[in-house]
C-alpha positions in Angstrom: 126.2 54.8 44.7 127.3 58.4 44.2 126.7 59.6 40.7 124.0 57.0 40.1 120.6 58.1 38.7 117.7 57.1 40.9 115.4 54.3 39.5 112.3 55.4 37.7 109.5 54.3 40.1 105.9 55.2 40.6 104.9 55.6 44.3 101.2 54.9 45.2 100.2 57.8 47.5 97.0 59.2 49.0 96.2 62.9 48.9 93.5 64.9 50.6 90.8 66.0 48.2 88.0 68.0 49.8 85.9 67.6 46.7 85.4 64.0 47.7 83.7 64.9 51.0 82.9 62.5 53.8 85.1 61.4 56.7 87.9 60.1 54.4 88.4 62.7 51.6 91.4 61.1 50.1 92.2 59.9 46.6 95.0 57.8 45.1 97.7 59.8 43.3 100.7 58.3 41.5 103.9 60.1 42.2 107.0 59.3 40.1 110.6 59.6 41.0 110.8 62.5 38.5 107.9 64.3 40.3 109.9 64.2 43.6 113.5 64.8 42.4 113.7 66.4 39.0 115.4 69.8 39.1 115.6 69.7 42.9 118.1 69.0 45.7 116.5 66.6 48.1 117.6 64.9 51.3 116.2 61.4 51.5 116.3 59.0 54.4 114.9 55.5 54.5 114.2 53.3 57.5 112.9 49.9 58.5 109.3 51.0 59.1 106.5 53.1 60.5 105.8 52.9 64.2 109.1 51.2 65.0 111.1 52.5 68.0 114.2 54.2 66.5 112.3 55.5 63.4 109.5 57.0 65.5 111.3 58.1 68.6 114.6 59.4 67.0 115.0 59.5 63.3 111.8 61.1 61.9 111.4 63.6 64.8 115.1 64.7 64.3 114.7 65.3 60.6 111.4 67.2 61.2 113.1 69.3 63.9 116.0 70.2 61.7 114.0 70.7 58.5 114.7 74.5 58.4 118.4 73.9 58.8 118.3 71.8 55.6 116.3 74.5 53.8 118.9 77.1 54.9 121.6 75.0 53.2 119.7 74.9 49.8 117.7 71.7 50.2 114.3 71.9 48.5 112.7 69.0 50.4 113.3 66.3 53.0 111.8 62.9 52.2 111.4 59.8 54.2 111.0 56.6 52.2 109.3 53.8 54.1 108.4 50.3 52.9 104.8 50.7 54.2 101.6 51.4 52.3 100.1 54.8 51.9 97.5 54.3 54.7 100.1 53.3 57.3 102.5 56.1 56.1 99.8 58.7 56.5 98.7 57.6 60.0 102.3 57.4 61.1 103.1 60.9 60.0 99.9 62.1 61.7 100.8 60.2 64.9 104.2 61.9 64.9 102.9 65.3 64.1 105.1 65.6 61.0 104.2 68.6 58.9 107.5 69.5 57.1 109.2 66.3 56.0 107.4 64.2 53.3 106.7 60.6 54.0 106.9 58.7 50.7 105.3 55.2 50.9 107.1 52.5 49.0 104.5 49.9 49.8 105.7 47.1 47.6 109.4 48.0 48.1 110.1 48.6 44.4 112.2 51.7 45.0 114.0 50.2 47.9 114.8 47.0 46.0 116.2 48.9 43.1 118.3 50.9 45.5 119.8 47.6 46.7 118.5 48.2 50.3 115.6 45.8 50.6 116.2 43.3 53.4 114.2 40.4 54.8 113.0 41.0 58.4 110.7 38.0 58.6 112.3 37.0 61.8 110.6 40.1 63.3 107.4 39.6 61.5 108.0 42.6 59.3 108.5 40.9 55.9 110.7 42.9 53.5 111.8 46.3 54.7 114.4 48.9 54.0 117.9 48.9 55.5 118.6 52.3 57.0 120.3 54.7 54.5 120.2 58.4 53.6 121.3 60.4 50.6 121.5 63.8 49.1 119.9 63.8 45.6 120.6 66.5 43.1 118.2 66.5 40.1 117.6 62.8 40.3 121.3 61.8 40.7 122.8 60.7 44.0 125.2 63.4 45.2 126.2 61.8 48.5 125.3 58.4 50.0 125.2 57.3 53.6 124.5 53.7 54.7 124.4 52.1 58.1 127.0 49.4 58.5 126.2 45.7 58.5 123.4 45.4 56.0 121.9 42.0 56.4 118.7 40.0 56.3 120.1 37.0 58.1 117.9 37.2 61.2 120.1 39.7 63.1 118.3 42.2 65.3 120.9 44.8 64.5 119.4 48.2 63.6 122.2 50.7 63.7 121.4 54.4 63.6 124.7 56.4 63.3 125.7 57.7 59.8 122.1 58.4 58.6 121.3 61.0 61.3 120.3 64.4 60.1 123.3 65.9 61.9 125.6 63.8 59.6 123.8 65.0 56.5 123.8 68.6 57.7 127.6 68.4 58.3 128.1 67.2 54.7 125.9 70.0 53.3 127.7 72.7 55.3 131.0 71.6 53.7 129.6 71.9 50.1 129.9 74.9 47.9 126.6 76.7 47.1 127.0 75.5 43.5 126.0 71.9 44.5 122.4 72.9 44.1 120.3 71.5 41.2 119.9 74.0 38.3 
């Protein structure tokens, strides 16, 4: 995966727009892969889904807590990709109190499928979701790839969370020369 250019995908997001007024002042906004990654060094992590135990209790809070450590190492943004729609992604981020990491909804799983990480979790009632992975992306190109072992969609309940922790990514970034940053 390292050295691979990210797929060109359009994410369907919702953004707050006070000009709309009312109780739900949000509008649709398309966000492309280029919008998120062009000319920037970004840490990305992807997970099985919003409101699930490991994702909600461990992974997202840990990336949020360590956000400033990533910034200190030259990372421009920390992004969580989830195969959930924009409404669920927004409510989940709000529920967790996330204010620093960006939740990027991949509602139809197009990005996740093109990354080769879409797995079938029908046995849990989830449908298609993402296998847990993380990466450092430099100007749209995968600089470093981390993937949990045992990718499967055979009905296994395995959901490892080891090599995609923020501590693992921080250790990688600390070992990189400052020139690794996107121009």
